[in-house]
C-alpha positions in Angstrom: 0.0 0.0 0.0 2.8 2.4 1.0 4.8 1.5 -2.2 1.8 2.3 -4.5 1.2 5.5 -2.6 4.8 6.6 -3.0 4.9 5.7 -6.7 1.7 7.6 -7.5 2.9 10.6 -5.4 6.3 10.6 -7.1 4.7 10.8 -10.6 2.4 13.6 -9.6 4.4 15.7 -7.2 7.8 15.7 -9.1 6.0 17.3 -12.0 4.2 19.9 -10.0 6.3 20.7 -6.8 9.9 21.1 -5.8 11.6 18.0 -4.3 11.5 19.3 -0.6 7.7 19.6 -0.8 7.5 16.1 -2.2 9.6 14.7 0.6 7.5 16.5 3.2 4.4 15.0 1.7 5.8 11.5 1.8 6.9 12.0 5.5 3.4 13.1 6.4 1.8 10.1 4.7 4.1 7.7 6.4 3.3 9.4 9.7 -0.4 9.0 9.0 0.0 5.3 8.2 2.0 4.7 11.4 -0.8 6.5 13.4 -3.5 4.4 11.8 -1.5 1.2 12.5 -1.0 2.2 16.2 -4.8 3.0 16.5 -5.7 -0.4 15.2 -3.1 -2.1 17.5 -4.9 -0.7 20.6 -7.2 -3.1 22.5 -10.8 -2.1 22.2 -12.4 -0.4 25.2 -15.8 -1.8 26.1 -18.3 1.0 26.8 -21.8 0.3 28.3 -24.7 2.6 27.6 -27.9 1.9 29.4 -31.2 3.2 28.0 -29.5 3.0 24.7 -32.7 3.0 22.6 -33.8 6.3 24.2 -33.2 9.8 23.0 -29.9 10.4 24.7 -28.6 6.9 24.0 -29.4 7.3 20.3 -27.4 10.6 20.2 -24.6 9.2 22.3 -23.7 5.8 20.7 -22.6 7.2 17.4 -20.4 9.8 19.2 -18.7 7.0 21.1 -18.3 5.0 17.9 -16.8 8.0 16.1 -14.1 8.5 18.8 -15.5 11.6 20.4 -15.5 10.1 23.8 -12.2 8.2 24.0 -10.2 9.6 21.1 -9.8 9.1 17.4 -7.2 6.3 17.9 -9.2 4.2 20.4 -11.2 1.3 19.1 -14.4 0.5 21.1 -17.0 -2.3 21.6 -20.4 -0.9 22.5 -22.6 -2.6 25.0 -26.2 -1.3 24.8 -28.8 -2.2 27.4 -32.5 -1.3 27.5 -35.7 -2.7 28.9 -37.6 -5.6 27.1 -40.3 -3.3 25.7 -37.5 -1.4 23.8 -35.8 -4.5 22.5 -36.9 -3.9 18.9 -35.9 -0.3 18.9 -32.6 -1.3 20.4 -32.0 -3.7 17.6 -32.7 -0.9 15.2 -30.0 1.2 16.8 -27.6 -1.7 16.4 -28.5 -2.0 12.7 -27.8 1.7 12.2 -24.4 1.4 13.9 -23.5 -1.4 11.6 -24.7 0.6 8.6 -22.6 3.6 9.6 -19.5 1.5 9.2 -17.5 3.3 12.0 -13.8 2.2 11.6 -13.3 2.4 15.4 -16.3 0.2 16.2 -15.1 -3.3 16.7 -18.4 -4.9 18.0 -21.9 -4.2 19.3 -23.7 -6.0 22.1 -27.4 -5.1 22.2 -29.3 -6.8 25.0 -32.1 -6.5 27.6 -30.0 -8.6 30.1 -28.0 -6.6 32.6 -25.4 -9.3 33.2 -24.7 -9.7 29.5 -24.5 -5.9 29.1 -22.2 -5.3 32.1 -19.7 -8.2 31.4 -16.2 -6.9 30.9 -17.1 -3.2 30.5 -14.4 -0.6 31.1 -16.7 2.4 31.0 -20.4 2.5 32.0 -22.6 5.4 31.0 -25.9 5.0 32.9 -28.5 6.9 30.9 -31.5 4.6 31.7 -33.8 5.6 34.5 -37.4 6.0 35.5 -38.7 9.5 34.6 -41.2 11.3 36.8 -44.7 11.1 35.4 -47.7 13.3 36.0 -49.3 12.5 39.4 -46.3 10.8 40.8 -44.9 11.7 44.2 -41.2 12.4 44.5 -40.8 9.3 46.7 -42.4 7.1 44.1 -39.9 8.2 41.4 -37.0 7.7 43.9 -38.3 4.3 44.8 -38.3 3.2 41.1 -34.8 4.5 40.4 -33.4 3.0 43.6 -34.7 -0.4 42.4 -33.1 0.1 38.9 -29.8 1.3 40.2 -29.6 -1.4 42.9 -30.0 -4.0 40.2 -27.6 -2.5 37.7 -25.0 -1.9 40.5 -25.1 -5.5 41.3 -24.5 -6.5 37.7 -21.5 -4.1 37.4 -20.2 -5.2 40.8 -20.0 -8.8 39.6 -19.3 -8.6 35.9 -17.6 -5.2 34.9 -13.9 -5.0 34.3 -11.6 -4.1 37.1 -11.3 -0.3 37.6 -14.5 0.3 35.5 -15.4 4.0 35.3 -19.1 4.9 35.9 -21.0 8.0 34.8 -24.6 8.4 35.9 -26.7 10.6 33.7 -30.3 9.6 34.6 -32.0 11.8 37.1 -31.8 12.2 40.0 -28.2 11.7 38.9 -26.4 12.5 42.1 -28.5 10.2 44.2 -28.7 7.5 41.6 -24.9 7.5 41.6 -24.9 7.3 45.4 -27.2 4.2 45.3 -25.0 2.6 42.7 -22.0 3.1 44.9 -23.7 1.5 47.9 -24.4 -1.7 45.9 -21.2 -1.9 43.9 -18.7 -1.7 46.8 -15.8 -3.3 44.9 -15.9 -0.4 42.4 -13.7 2.4 43.9 -15.8 5.4 45.1 -13.6 7.6 42.9 -14.8 5.7 39.9 -18.5 6.5 40.4 -19.5 10.0 39.1 -22.6 11.8 37.9 -23.1 14.3 35.0 -22.9 18.0 35.8 -20.8 18.7 32.7 -24.0 19.5 30.9 -24.7 22.4 33.3 -21.0 23.4 33.1 -21.2 23.6 29.3 -24.5 25.5 29.6 -22.7 28.1 31.8 -19.8 28.4 29.3 -22.3 29.0 26.6 -24.2 31.7 28.4 -21.0 33.6 29.2 -19.8 33.2 25.7 -23.0 34.7 24.3 -23.0 37.5 26.9 -19.5 38.6 26.0 -19.6 37.8 22.3 -16.5 35.6 22.5 -15.8 32.0 21.4 -16.9 29.4 24.0 -13.4 27.9 23.9 -12.1 31.2 25.3 -14.2 30.9 28.5 -12.4 28.9 31.2 -13.1 27.7 34.7 -16.8 28.2 35.4 -18.0 25.9 38.2 -21.2 23.9 38.9 -21.5 23.2 42.6 -23.9 20.7 44.1 -26.9 18.9 42.7 -27.9 18.4 39.0 -31.2 20.1 39.8 -32.6 23.6 40.1 -30.6 24.2 43.3 -27.3 23.8 41.5 -25.0 26.8 41.8 -23.4 28.0 38.5 -20.4 30.0 39.7 -18.2 32.3 37.6 -16.3 34.0 40.4 -13.1 32.3 39.3 -13.9 32.1 35.5 -11.7 33.8 33.0 -11.5 34.9 29.4 -7.9 35.3 28.5 -6.2 36.9 31.4 -9.3 38.8 32.7 -11.9 37.6 35.1 -15.5 37.1 33.8 -17.1 39.3 36.5 -14.6 42.1 35.6 -15.5 41.8 31.9 -19.3 41.5 32.4 -19.5 44.3 35.0 -23.1 43.2 35.9 -23.2 41.5 39.3 -27.0 41.6 39.3 -27.2 39.5 36.1 -24.4 37.1 37.4 -26.3 36.5 40.6 -29.8 36.2 39.2 -30.4 35.9 35.5 -27.3 33.9 34.6 -27.9 31.5 37.5 -31.6 30.9 36.8 -31.0 30.5 33.1 -28.5 27.7 33.6 -30.6 26.1 36.4 -33.7 26.2 34.2 -32.1 25.4 30.8 -33.4 21.9 30.7 -37.0 23.0 31.3 -36.6 25.7 28.6 -35.5 23.1 26.1 -38.4 20.8 27.0 -40.8 23.8 26.4 -39.1 24.6 23.0 -38.7 21.0 21.7 -41.4 19.2 23.6 -38.6 16.8 24.4 -35.8 16.8 26.9 -32.2 17.6 26.1 -30.6 14.8 24.2 -27.8 16.1 21.9 -26.3 18.4 24.5 -26.5 15.7 27.2 -24.8 13.1 25.0 -22.1 15.6 24.0 -21.5 16.5 27.6 -21.3 12.8 28.6 -18.5 12.4 26.0 -16.7 15.5 27.4 -16.9 14.2 30.9 -15.4 10.8 30.1 -12.9 12.1 27.7 -11.4 14.6 30.2 -11.5 12.0 33.0 -9.6 9.4 30.8 -7.4 11.7 28.8 -6.9 14.6 31.2 -7.9 18.2 31.5 -5.7 20.9 29.8 -3.2 22.6 32.1 -4.7 25.4 34.1 -8.3 24.4 33.3 -10.8 22.6 35.5 -14.2 21.1 34.7 -17.3 20.2 36.8 -18.0 16.6 37.9 -20.4 15.1 40.4 -18.0 13.1 42.6 -18.0 11.6 46.1 -17.5 14.4 48.6 -14.5 14.1 51.0 -15.6 17.2 53.0 -13.9 19.7 50.7 -15.3 23.3 51.0 -17.3 22.1 54.0 -19.6 20.0 51.9 -20.8 17.1 53.9 -18.8 13.9 53.2 -20.7 11.0 51.7 -22.7 13.0 49.1 -22.2 12.8 45.4 -21.7 16.6 44.8 -20.5 18.6 41.9 -17.1 20.2 42.4 -14.4 21.8 40.2 -11.9 19.1 39.3 -8.8 18.5 37.3 -8.0 15.1 35.7 -4.7 13.4 35.1 -3.8 9.8 34.4 -7.4 8.7 34.6 -8.0 10.2 38.1 -9.9 13.3 39.1 -8.8 15.7 41.9 -11.0 18.4 43.5 -9.5 21.8 43.0 -8.6 23.2 46.4 -8.1 26.6 47.9 -10.7 28.6 45.9 -12.1 31.5 47.8 -15.8 31.2 48.7 -17.7 34.5 49.4 -20.8 34.8 51.6 -23.2 34.6 48.6 -21.5 31.5 47.3 -21.4 29.9 50.7 -25.2 30.1 51.0 -25.6 28.6 47.5 -23.3 25.7 48.3 -25.1 24.9 51.5 -28.5 25.1 49.9 -27.8 22.5 47.3 -26.0 20.3 49.9 -29.2 20.4 52.0 -31.2 19.2 49.0 -28.8 16.3 48.4 -28.9 15.3 52.0 -32.7 15.2 51.9 -32.5 13.1 48.6 -30.0 10.7 50.3 -32.4 10.2 53.2 -35.3 9.7 50.9 -33.4 7.1 48.8 -32.3 5.2 51.9 -35.9 5.2 53.2 -36.8 3.5 49.9 -34.2 0.8 50.5 -35.8 0.0 53.9 
């Protein structure tokens, strides 16, 4: 293959370009071939997606298969789980994945059996859950999800690969993750997280639009607490370039009211506009969460992850709470030493109180 490439290139390029350009082209092509060879030499990573026939799952699995979650050189085997009534739709998703001919996709498991789905997985993205329906009490919803996450935790505990990384997306995400942790004790507590990257990205987007800058220029917003309407989107330490976001915006009233409520209520606004919940943005954020966790965050940049609290920032230990974190070598670390003003302290405490109440409610469902 390389010989034919060089032969063709020599005929074309020696007629059109100087020798040094031709040599550069050949060097680049060889480099690409080596890269492709290395990518194919990597062992596939097995990625579980629960609720894979649903909206978020349908948006998420092609992103994983394309390399957006784990990198353009990382082959994957997708494990997709859904409930028996969704089996036919799940098979349809599998057919589409085959039809898309993703080079990185080395296999697809589509099943309604939790044990089969969880066997050997290295990464688990828990999208499936029981949504609150009209007329349901909060405890009824919690009871349904406690049952689901207790069962799936048991399957992961017994059958997932060692050091499996878990991301819970389904709401109530923080408390679902806590229940999963309780029933999968062999999975390290640092390996069980929940998604607040969607809220983090929403905050980045709002600041980007307010300042008229590219979203990639906005750094270090924070989502504290619960993935709910009590979450605290905080830009106290956020920057654009070498300037702080509060200094650039010069509107404390908006930052402490309109900005916060917009991020907190963004999911509801999307439901009102689409008549469906966030799917594309949730899937993209799940990829961001796992990619940064596995591949690392850029130097000087933190992201928001729902993680097991160790008491940092006077947040009660034993909650799954969103903190600013940096990631390196597949491990997250809570960013320490950030100043917390009186306004922020009240917000951090309020969302912690809600999570403490949710935890008590979940444990009451267990008994």
